[in-house]
C-alpha positions in Angstrom: 84.6 73.5 57.4 83.5 76.9 56.1 81.2 79.4 57.8 79.8 82.7 56.6 80.1 85.7 59.0 76.9 87.8 59.0 78.0 91.5 59.1 79.5 91.2 62.6 76.4 90.9 64.7 73.9 93.6 64.0 73.9 94.3 67.8 77.2 96.1 67.6 77.0 97.9 64.3 76.1 101.1 66.1 79.7 101.3 67.4 81.4 100.8 64.1 79.9 103.8 62.5 82.7 105.6 60.7 85.4 104.2 63.0 88.6 103.2 61.4 89.3 99.4 61.5 92.9 98.5 62.2 94.2 95.1 61.1 96.1 93.2 63.8 97.8 89.8 63.5 97.6 87.6 66.6 99.4 84.3 67.1 98.4 81.8 69.8 100.9 79.1 71.1 98.5 76.2 71.9 101.4 73.8 72.6 102.8 75.6 75.7 100.3 75.4 78.5 100.3 77.7 81.4 98.4 78.5 84.6 95.0 76.9 85.3 92.1 79.2 86.1 90.0 77.2 88.6 86.4 77.4 89.6 87.0 79.7 92.6 89.1 82.3 90.6 86.3 84.8 90.5 84.6 85.5 93.8 82.9 88.3 95.7 83.6 90.3 98.8 81.1 92.0 101.1 81.2 94.0 104.2 81.2 92.1 107.5 78.2 94.2 108.5 76.1 92.3 106.0 75.9 89.7 108.8 73.9 92.2 110.9 72.2 94.4 108.4 70.4 93.9 105.1 72.7 96.1 103.1 76.1 96.1 104.9 75.5 99.5 106.7 73.2 101.5 108.8 71.7 100.7 112.2 68.7 98.5 111.4 69.1 94.9 112.3 68.9 92.5 109.4 71.0 90.1 107.3 72.1 90.3 103.7 71.8 86.5 103.3 68.2 86.4 104.4 65.4 87.4 102.0 62.3 86.1 100.3 62.5 82.8 98.4 62.2 84.7 95.1 65.0 87.1 96.0 67.3 84.3 97.2 66.7 82.3 94.0 67.9 85.4 92.1 71.0 85.8 94.4 71.9 82.1 94.0 71.7 82.3 90.2 73.8 85.4 90.1 76.5 83.6 91.9 76.3 80.3 90.0 76.4 82.1 86.7 80.0 82.9 87.6 80.9 79.5 89.0 79.3 76.4 90.6 81.8 76.8 93.4 83.7 79.9 94.5 84.2 82.2 97.5 82.3 85.0 99.3 84.7 86.9 101.5 83.1 88.9 104.4 85.3 91.6 105.7 86.0 95.2 104.8 86.2 98.1 107.1 83.2 97.0 109.2 85.0 93.7 110.1 87.2 95.7 112.5 84.2 97.4 114.1 82.3 94.2 115.2 82.5 92.8 118.7 82.0 89.1 119.1 79.7 87.3 121.5 79.8 83.5 121.7 76.0 83.1 122.0 72.8 83.6 120.0 71.6 87.2 119.5 68.5 87.0 121.5 66.9 90.5 122.0 69.9 92.6 121.1 69.5 95.0 118.1 73.0 96.3 118.2 74.3 95.9 114.6 77.9 96.3 115.8 77.7 93.2 117.9 78.2 89.9 116.2 76.5 86.7 117.5 76.6 83.1 116.6 73.1 83.3 115.1 74.2 86.1 112.7 77.1 83.9 111.4 74.7 81.0 111.1 72.7 82.8 108.5 75.7 83.3 106.1 76.7 79.7 106.4 73.1 78.5 106.2 72.9 80.2 102.9 76.1 79.0 101.3 75.1 75.3 100.9 72.0 76.3 99.1 74.0 78.0 96.4 75.7 74.8 95.2 78.5 72.4 96.1 81.7 74.2 96.9 80.7 77.8 97.7 82.8 78.8 100.7 83.7 81.9 102.7 86.8 83.8 103.7 85.7 85.0 107.1 87.3 88.0 108.7 87.7 88.5 112.4 88.3 91.8 114.2 92.0 92.6 114.7 91.7 96.3 115.5 91.1 95.8 119.2 94.0 97.5 121.1 95.0 95.4 124.0 96.1 98.5 125.9 92.6 100.1 125.7 90.3 97.1 125.2 88.5 95.8 128.3 88.3 92.2 127.0 90.9 89.8 125.9 91.3 90.3 122.1 93.4 87.3 121.5 91.1 84.9 123.3 88.0 86.4 121.6 89.6 86.0 118.2 90.4 82.4 118.9 86.8 81.8 120.2 85.2 83.4 117.1 87.5 81.5 114.7 86.9 78.2 116.5 83.1 78.7 116.4 83.1 79.4 112.7 85.4 76.5 111.8 84.1 73.9 114.2 80.5 74.5 113.1 81.1 75.1 109.4 84.5 73.8 108.6 83.6 72.5 105.1 82.3 75.9 104.1 85.3 77.9 105.3 88.1 78.8 102.8 90.0 80.5 105.6 89.8 82.8 108.6 91.4 86.2 107.8 92.8 88.3 110.6 91.9 92.0 110.3 91.4 94.4 107.5 93.9 97.0 106.2 96.0 97.5 109.3 98.1 100.1 107.5 95.0 102.4 108.0 94.6 101.8 111.7 96.1 105.2 112.6 93.8 107.0 110.2 90.8 105.0 111.5 91.7 105.8 115.1 92.1 102.1 116.0 95.7 102.2 117.1 98.3 105.0 117.3 101.2 104.6 116.8 101.1 101.7 114.4 103.6 100.3 111.9 104.6 97.1 110.1 106.7 95.9 113.1 103.9 96.4 115.6 101.5 94.7 113.1 103.5 91.5 113.0 104.0 91.6 116.8 100.2 91.9 117.3 99.4 89.4 114.6 101.4 86.4 115.7 99.7 85.9 119.1 96.3 86.0 117.4 97.5 83.5 114.7 99.0 81.2 117.4 95.9 81.3 119.6 93.7 80.3 116.7 96.0 77.4 115.8 96.2 76.4 119.4 92.5 76.2 119.5 92.4 74.0 116.4 95.5 73.5 114.3 93.3 72.6 111.3 91.8 76.1 111.0 93.1 77.7 107.8 94.3 81.2 108.4 95.0 83.8 105.7 96.1 87.4 106.1 97.9 90.5 105.0 94.9 92.3 103.6 97.0 95.4 102.9 95.2 97.9 100.8 97.3 101.0 100.3 99.3 100.6 97.1 102.2 102.8 98.3 102.7 100.6 101.3 102.6 97.1 99.7 106.3 96.8 100.1 106.8 98.0 103.7 103.9 96.0 105.2 103.9 92.8 103.2 107.5 91.8 103.1 108.0 91.6 106.9 104.7 89.8 107.3 105.5 87.1 104.8 109.0 86.6 106.1 107.6 86.0 109.6 104.8 83.7 108.5 106.8 81.6 106.2 109.9 81.5 108.3 112.4 83.1 105.9 115.0 83.3 107.1 114.6 80.5 109.7 114.2 82.6 112.8 110.8 81.7 114.1 108.2 78.9 113.9 106.8 78.2 110.5 103.3 79.6 110.3 101.9 78.8 106.8 99.0 80.9 105.6 96.2 79.6 103.4 96.5 82.6 101.1 98.4 85.9 101.0 95.5 88.4 100.9 95.8 91.7 99.1 93.4 94.6 98.5 93.8 96.2 95.1 92.1 99.2 93.5 93.9 101.0 90.6 92.5 104.4 91.9 90.9 106.2 94.8 87.9 108.4 94.0 89.9 111.6 94.7 92.5 110.6 92.1 90.1 110.8 89.2 89.2 114.4 88.9 88.9 114.9 85.1 86.0 114.3 82.8 84.2 110.9 82.7 86.0 110.1 79.5 89.4 111.0 81.0 88.6 108.9 84.1 87.6 105.9 82.0 90.7 106.4 79.9 92.9 106.3 83.0 91.1 103.2 84.3 91.6 101.3 81.1 95.2 102.4 80.9 95.9 101.2 84.4 96.5 97.7 83.0 98.9 98.9 80.3 102.5 97.5 80.5 104.7 99.4 83.0 101.7 101.3 84.5 101.9 102.0 88.2 99.2 99.5 88.9 100.9 96.8 86.8 104.1 97.5 88.7 102.4 96.9 92.0 100.7 93.7 90.8 104.0 92.5 89.4 105.7 93.1 92.8 102.9 91.3 94.7 103.2 88.3 92.4 106.9 88.2 92.8 106.6 88.4 96.6 104.0 85.7 96.8 106.1 83.4 94.6 109.2 84.1 96.7 107.5 82.9 99.9 105.4 80.2 98.3 102.2 81.9 99.4 99.1 81.7 97.2 98.2 85.3 96.1 94.5 86.2 96.4 93.1 89.6 95.7 90.6 89.2 98.6 89.1 92.7 98.1 89.3 94.4 94.7 87.4 96.6 92.4 87.9 99.7 90.2 87.8 102.8 92.5 88.3 102.8 96.2 86.7 105.3 98.6 83.6 106.4 96.7 81.8 106.9 93.5 82.9 108.6 90.3 79.7 109.4 88.5 79.2 107.7 85.1 82.5 105.9 85.6 82.5 103.4 88.5 79.2 101.9 87.6 79.5 102.1 83.8 80.0 99.5 81.0 83.6 100.5 80.8 84.2 98.7 84.2 83.1 95.5 82.5 85.9 95.9 79.9 88.3 96.7 82.6 87.3 93.7 84.8 87.7 91.3 81.9 91.2 92.7 81.2 92.1 92.7 84.9 91.1 89.1 85.6 93.3 87.8 82.7 96.1 90.0 84.0 95.8 88.3 87.4 95.7 84.9 85.8 99.0 85.7 84.0 100.4 86.6 87.4 99.2 83.2 88.7 97.0 84.7 91.3 94.7 82.2 93.1 91.8 84.5 92.4 90.0 87.8 93.0 87.0 88.8 95.2 85.1 91.8 93.8 84.0 94.0 96.6 80.6 95.6 97.4 79.4 97.4 100.5 76.2 95.4 100.2 73.7 98.2 99.4 75.7 100.5 97.1 75.5 100.5 93.3 78.7 102.7 93.0 81.0 99.9 91.8 79.3 96.8 93.1 79.0 93.6 91.0 76.2 92.5 93.4 74.1 94.6 95.9 70.7 94.9 97.4 68.4 97.7 96.2 66.2 97.8 99.3 66.0 96.3 102.8 63.7 93.5 104.0 63.2 91.0 101.2 64.9 93.4 98.8 66.0 92.4 95.3 69.6 91.5 94.6 70.9 93.7 91.8 74.0 93.6 89.6 76.3 96.3 88.3 77.7 96.6 84.7 81.0 95.2 85.9 79.3 91.8 86.5 79.1 91.3 82.7 82.9 91.5 82.6 83.1 88.7 85.1 80.7 86.6 83.0 82.8 87.1 79.9 85.9 86.1 81.8 84.4 82.9 83.2 83.2 82.0 79.7 86.7 82.4 78.3 88.8 81.1 81.1 87.1 79.1 83.9 88.7 75.7 84.1 91.0 76.5 81.3 94.7 76.9 81.1 96.4 80.1 80.0 98.2 80.2 76.7 100.9 82.5 75.3 99.6 85.1 72.8 101.8 87.3 70.6 101.5 90.2 70.9 99.9 90.2 74.4 98.7 93.7 74.0 99.1 97.0 72.3 99.1 100.4 74.0 97.9 102.5 71.1 96.3 102.2 67.7 94.6 100.2 68.9 94.7 100.0 72.6 93.9 96.3 73.1 94.7 93.1 75.0 94.8 89.6 73.7 94.5 86.4 75.7 94.0 82.7 75.1 93.2 79.6 77.1 92.8 75.9 76.4 90.8 73.1 78.1 92.7 70.4 79.9 92.2 68.0 77.1 93.2 70.5 74.4 89.9 70.1 72.5 88.7 73.6 73.2 90.7 76.8 72.7 89.3 80.2 73.6 90.7 83.6 72.5 89.6 86.8 74.1 90.3 90.1 72.3 89.6 93.3 74.3 89.4 96.5 72.3 89.9 99.4 74.8 90.2 101.9 72.0 87.6 104.7 72.0 87.5 105.1 68.2 89.4 102.4 66.4 87.8 99.0 65.5 90.0 95.9 65.1 90.1 93.3 62.4 92.1 90.6 64.1 93.7 87.8 62.1 94.3 85.0 64.5 96.5 82.0 63.8 96.8 78.9 66.1 99.6 76.7 64.6 99.6 73.0 65.4 95.9 72.4 65.8 93.1 71.5 63.4 90.1 73.8 64.0 86.8 72.2 63.5 84.5 75.1 64.4 85.0 78.7 65.3 82.4 81.1 66.8 82.4 84.2 69.0 80.4 86.1 71.6 80.6 89.9 72.3 80.7 91.9 75.5 79.1 95.2 74.6 77.1 98.2 75.7 73.7 99.1 74.2 74.7 102.7 73.5 78.1 103.7 74.7 80.8 103.1 77.4 78.8 105.0 80.0 75.9 102.5 79.9 74.9 100.9 83.2 74.0 97.2 83.9 70.5 97.5 82.3 72.1 98.4 79.0 75.1 96.0 79.1 75.2 92.7 77.3 77.3 89.6 77.0 76.6 87.0 74.4 73.7 89.2 73.2 72.0 88.4 76.5 71.3 89.9 79.9 70.7 88.5 83.4 67.1 87.4 83.7 64.6 88.4 86.4 65.3 85.2 88.3 69.1 85.9 88.1 69.8 83.2 85.5 71.9 83.9 82.4 71.6 82.1 79.1 74.0 83.0 76.3 72.6 83.9 72.9 73.6 82.1 69.7 77.3 82.5 68.9 78.3 84.2 65.7 80.1 81.6 63.4 83.5 82.4 61.8 85.2 81.2 58.7 88.2 79.0 59.3 91.4 79.5 57.2 93.5 76.4 56.5 92.3 74.7 59.7 94.6 76.9 61.9 93.2 80.5 61.7 90.4 82.9 61.4 89.6 86.6 61.3 87.2 88.4 63.7 86.0 92.0 63.9 86.0 93.8 67.3 84.2 97.2 67.5 85.6 100.0 69.7 85.1 99.5 73.4 83.9 95.9 73.1 85.4 92.5 73.6 85.0 89.2 71.9 85.4 85.7 73.3 86.1 83.2 70.4 85.6 79.5 71.0 87.5 77.0 68.8 86.8 73.3 68.8 89.2 70.7 67.4 88.3 67.4 65.8 91.2 65.5 67.3 90.3 63.7 70.6 93.0 63.3 73.2 95.0 60.1 73.6 94.7 58.7 77.1 96.1 55.8 79.1 93.9 52.7 79.7 96.3 51.0 82.1 99.7 51.3 83.8 102.7 50.5 81.6 105.5 51.7 79.3 105.0 54.8 77.1 106.4 52.7 74.2 103.7 50.0 74.6 100.8 50.8 72.3 98.4 48.7 74.3 98.3 51.2 77.2 96.9 54.0 74.9 93.2 54.5 74.1 93.7 54.3 70.4 96.2 51.4 70.6 99.0 53.5 69.1 101.9 55.5 70.3 101.5 59.3 70.7 102.8 61.6 68.0 103.9 65.2 68.2 100.3 66.2 67.3 98.7 64.4 70.2 97.5 65.8 73.5 97.9 62.9 75.9 96.1 62.4 79.2 97.9 60.3 81.8 95.3 58.5 83.9 97.8 55.9 85.1 101.5 55.7 86.0 103.6 55.6 82.8 107.3 54.9 82.5 109.6 56.0 79.7 112.3 53.4 79.2 116.0 54.4 79.6 117.4 56.3 76.5 114.0 56.3 74.8 112.9 59.5 73.0 109.1 60.0 72.9 106.9 62.9 72.0 103.5 64.5 72.4 102.0 68.0 71.8 101.0 68.3 75.5 100.7 66.0 78.5 97.8 66.4 81.0 98.3 64.8 84.4 95.3 63.5 86.4 97.4 63.0 89.5 100.9 63.6 90.7 103.9 61.3 90.0 102.3 59.6 87.0 105.3 59.9 84.7 108.6 58.0 85.5 111.6 58.6 83.2 114.4 56.1 82.9 118.1 57.3 82.6 118.6 59.3 79.5 114.9 59.2 78.5 113.5 62.2 76.7 109.9 63.5 76.3 109.7 66.2 73.6 106.6 68.4 73.7 105.1 70.8 71.2 107.1 69.7 68.2 
């Protein structure tokens, strides 16, 4: 089927100008399926003090999750644009500043005291968002038993028990503390080191589990890049009992805080700062090295890796950088990078009332409007290209210069939809990408663009994905995709202007072959089309299937609906992707 491309979307012609266009050849391996990006991969992180203030800071009592009906409708839509079910983490620095009281607030106006009724407002809001939105809830771990008048361990167990016993279905996990490597700097504990951290952590973990063994506990939450190694290794060894020297204490997720830069590390011009931010995801960069180490560590201890707090720049605002369109490009690239590292997901952080780098924040107090930052559009583009899809291998995966770009691809579980994301991080060079996807028959091809209105310094009000913006009520509806001409049913070409990204959607005309009953692979009657699979078929196993001894069978890819559905006889072979 042939389509005519209309001058690469008039909306981005402004960027092409006199820019040089570099031809790039990209090849997608659609037969080798990788990591699956689930619904909860992209989430959000907010300060714990959003439970006691409207904006996560200050001294006026309120609650971020309470507002007018109109405002809350906008907030819900902003969340569900990203996913019908994901995670809001409450934590941050303020989580280690809150004292717990196991009763309703009553007349108290102290925003540093946390009551059951404050927590109720968060968990009362979550079910109204949609089925499956949960919270990672952080409890105070900074209380020093030598100086604290109460019993910190007992209080932690009490708080965790209240949250889980009351709202268990809405709890992803209970996280213990926030960035303990900074406790000395924050004047919480001194001295403090990884050994003391683990020694303090274990009694809290054990007390929570003693109160209710079903409570899922997560932890780590180390945020200083230079100390990932010294703080995380000993923690995971102890929790996952490697070597076998203590009780096994499995964690729900290995939580990490990650920012490529602190504000004081970006001291050049805005262009230089954006250049550094985009280059932070280049191969062999310092940030990539840290991410690679964390992924290795998580895999070594079989601990799901979650970036429970992450964003662009920690510790403050870099004017015209941290809230610019460039952060949307960075976030899109970053999320795919995390998916390639098989992370469980990432929660993008906001103080609650700050536009400095926040994907979501409140612009005023009582009944205030929930606003978005430019980075939010990068999250939209990622979920369009990857949510509930499986990662594919792309060659090349990236190029550092001429052009500076990243290339990613995903496929649906049934293989009927393939999506290719091309991120042009080059300031001046456009890309003309020739993409081939051997082994599939493309029926239709079209693309959407992540772009600014004017330049990379644009803020949210001038940022677009799919030629659309978030509406007043928070909803988001994509504009009409741009059609592409298909070459020989396996390829296409797409232009990508400087500092933009495209998400290409391919549909194939070959439906998957699936089982209709339990039986032998070599019995045609168990297959939906009453024939045996060939090397071109994506097969879906909905039943238990056996391959007879010494039989050689084939398929392009196998999708399993449950575990242990394929049984192989002695000497049997299943050849994939031929």
